[in-house]
C-alpha positions as CSV (number, residue, x, y, z in Angstrom):
1,M,-1.8,16.5,-4.5
2,L,-1.0,14.4,-7.5
3,K,0.1,10.8,-7.4
4,Q,3.5,11.6,-9.0
5,D,4.2,14.2,-6.3
6,C,4.0,11.4,-3.7
7,L,6.6,9.0,-5.2
8,L,10.2,9.9,-4.7
9,S,12.9,8.4,-6.8
10,D,15.0,7.0,-4.0
11,S,12.5,6.1,-1.2
12,V,8.9,5.8,-0.2
13,I,7.7,9.1,1.4
14,S,6.3,9.2,4.8
15,T,2.6,8.5,4.7
16,K,1.9,10.3,7.9
17,D,1.0,13.9,6.8
18,L,-0.6,12.9,3.5
19,G,-2.7,10.2,5.2
20,E,-3.9,12.6,7.8
21,E,-4.7,15.2,5.2
22,L,-6.8,12.8,3.1
23,A,-8.4,11.2,6.1
24,K,-9.7,14.5,7.3
25,I,-11.6,14.9,4.0
26,S,-12.9,11.3,4.0
27,L,-13.8,10.9,7.7
28,D,-15.5,14.3,7.9
29,L,-17.7,13.4,4.8
30,A,-18.5,9.9,6.2
31,K,-19.4,11.5,9.6
32,R,-21.7,14.1,7.9
33,D,-23.5,11.2,6.2
34,N,-24.1,9.4,9.5
35,A,-21.5,6.6,9.1
36,T,-21.1,4.6,12.3
37,Y,-17.4,4.1,11.6
38,A,-14.9,5.0,8.8
39,E,-11.3,4.6,8.1
40,L,-8.8,5.5,5.4
41,R,-5.7,3.5,4.6
42,L,-3.0,5.0,2.5
43,V,-0.4,2.6,1.1
44,N,2.7,3.7,-0.7
45,T,4.9,1.0,-2.2
46,R,8.1,0.9,-4.2
47,S,9.6,-2.2,-5.7
48,E,12.5,-3.3,-7.8
49,A,13.1,-6.6,-9.6
50,V,16.4,-7.5,-11.2
51,T,16.6,-10.7,-13.2
52,V,19.1,-12.7,-15.2
53,V,17.7,-15.3,-17.7
54,N,20.3,-17.2,-19.7
55,E,22.9,-14.6,-18.8
56,N,20.6,-11.8,-20.1
57,P,20.0,-9.1,-17.5
58,A,16.8,-7.1,-17.0
59,S,15.4,-4.8,-14.3
60,E,12.2,-3.1,-13.5
61,E,11.2,-0.5,-10.9
62,A,7.7,0.4,-9.9
63,G,6.0,2.7,-7.4
64,T,2.4,2.7,-6.4
65,I,0.3,4.8,-4.0
66,G,-3.3,4.5,-3.2
67,V,-6.1,4.8,-0.7
68,G,-8.7,2.3,0.6
69,I,-11.7,3.7,2.4
70,R,-13.9,1.5,4.6
71,V,-17.2,2.6,6.0
72,L,-19.8,1.0,8.4
73,Y,-23.2,2.5,8.0
74,N,-25.9,2.4,10.7
75,N,-24.0,-0.6,12.3
76,L,-25.7,-2.7,9.5
77,G,-23.4,-2.7,6.4
78,W,-19.8,-2.3,5.3
79,G,-18.7,-0.6,2.2
80,F,-15.2,-0.4,0.7
81,A,-13.8,1.6,-2.2
82,D,-10.3,2.5,-3.3
83,T,-8.4,4.8,-5.6
84,D,-5.0,5.7,-6.8
85,E,-6.0,9.3,-7.5
86,L,-5.1,11.4,-4.5
87,E,-6.7,14.7,-5.4
88,H,-9.2,15.9,-2.7
89,E,-12.2,15.5,-5.1
90,S,-11.2,11.9,-5.9
91,I,-11.0,11.2,-2.1
92,R,-14.5,12.6,-1.7
93,E,-15.9,10.6,-4.6
94,T,-14.3,7.4,-3.3
95,T,-15.7,8.0,0.2
96,K,-19.2,8.5,-1.4
97,K,-18.8,5.2,-3.2
98,A,-17.9,3.4,0.0
99,L,-20.9,5.1,1.7
100,S,-23.2,4.0,-1.1
101,L,-22.0,0.4,-0.9
102,A,-22.4,0.4,2.9
103,K,-25.9,1.8,2.7
104,G,-26.8,-0.9,0.2
105,A,-25.3,-3.6,2.4
106,S,-27.2,-2.2,5.4
107,K,-30.5,-3.1,3.8
108,L,-29.8,-6.7,4.5
109,G,-30.4,-5.8,8.2
110,I,-27.6,-7.8,9.7
111,K,-26.2,-6.0,12.7
112,V,-22.4,-5.5,12.9
113,T,-20.9,-5.5,16.3
114,R,-17.4,-4.2,16.6
115,A,-15.2,-5.4,19.4
116,A,-14.8,-2.9,22.3
117,E,-11.1,-3.0,21.9
118,P,-9.0,0.1,22.9
119,V,-6.9,1.8,20.3
120,H,-3.4,0.4,20.0
121,V,-0.9,2.7,18.3
122,D,2.4,1.2,17.3
123,K,5.1,1.4,14.6
124,W,7.1,-1.5,13.2
125,E,10.0,-1.5,10.8
126,T,12.1,-4.4,9.6
127,P,15.6,-3.9,10.8
128,V,18.0,-3.5,7.9
129,K,21.7,-3.2,7.9
130,K,21.9,-1.9,4.3
131,D,19.1,-0.3,2.3
132,P,18.7,-2.6,-0.8
133,F,17.5,0.3,-2.9
134,R,20.9,1.9,-2.4
135,V,22.8,-1.1,-3.8
136,P,23.7,-0.3,-7.4
137,T,21.8,-2.3,-10.0
138,E,25.2,-3.3,-11.6
139,T,26.2,-5.0,-8.3
140,K,22.9,-6.9,-8.3
141,Y,23.5,-8.0,-11.9
142,E,27.0,-9.2,-11.0
143,Y,25.7,-11.2,-8.1
144,L,22.9,-12.8,-10.3
145,Q,25.3,-13.4,-13.2
146,D,27.6,-15.2,-10.8
147,T,24.7,-17.3,-9.5
148,T,23.5,-18.3,-12.9
149,K,27.0,-19.2,-14.0
150,R,27.5,-21.5,-11.0
151,M,24.1,-23.1,-11.7
152,K,25.1,-23.7,-15.3
153,E,28.3,-25.4,-14.2
154,H,26.4,-28.0,-12.2
155,R,23.5,-28.8,-14.5
156,D,22.9,-29.0,-18.2
157,Q,19.9,-26.7,-18.4
158,I,18.0,-25.2,-21.3
159,R,17.0,-22.1,-19.3
160,I,18.6,-20.7,-16.2
161,S,17.2,-17.7,-14.4
162,S,17.8,-15.9,-11.1
163,R,15.8,-13.0,-9.7
164,Y,16.4,-10.4,-7.0
165,Y,13.3,-8.7,-5.7
166,Q,12.8,-6.0,-3.0
167,E,9.9,-4.0,-1.9
168,N,9.4,-1.1,0.5
169,E,5.9,-0.4,1.7
170,G,4.6,2.5,3.9
171,K,1.1,2.4,5.3
172,R,-1.0,4.9,7.3
173,R,-4.4,4.1,8.7
174,C,-6.6,6.9,10.0
175,R,-9.8,6.5,11.8
176,P,-11.9,8.3,14.3
177,E,-10.0,6.8,17.3
178,G,-6.7,8.1,15.9
179,P,-4.2,7.3,13.2
180,D,-1.7,4.5,13.3
181,D,1.2,3.2,11.1
182,V,0.6,-0.4,10.1
């Protein structure tokens, strides 16, 4: 699956199925290489910034998606690697990199003890009355133009700017104990 296939124009896709697909590849490889523990975290983010500087509007939209892989080897060393390439081969290579780093760290001989905490699975979403990504950019410009106009009335400023920023982030963490949305 290609990165551009994961970012949709009007929302962040669910990370559930994709995260579990990629985690199976990564966690199976880590297990075959005798990792004590491994997890994959998929993060999919969409953001928008609308600004008005001296009554000049500008906007920018961005979308990113990537994977972080964390591995504990022989209870002695952690390794971490990440990628924004979501093809299966890239996930395998990134897992191998995390394993290599964990093996190197394990040579220090410092035992890692993980808490014997049961798995907690939960989901949290910020309650929203109106999706800010569905508010037209022109409406955001009008609001910011009005704001900068009112600032200008009260102060003799050389530069006046206002900014509207929003972000939507979906995460999926998969580990041997089971996946969870974080």
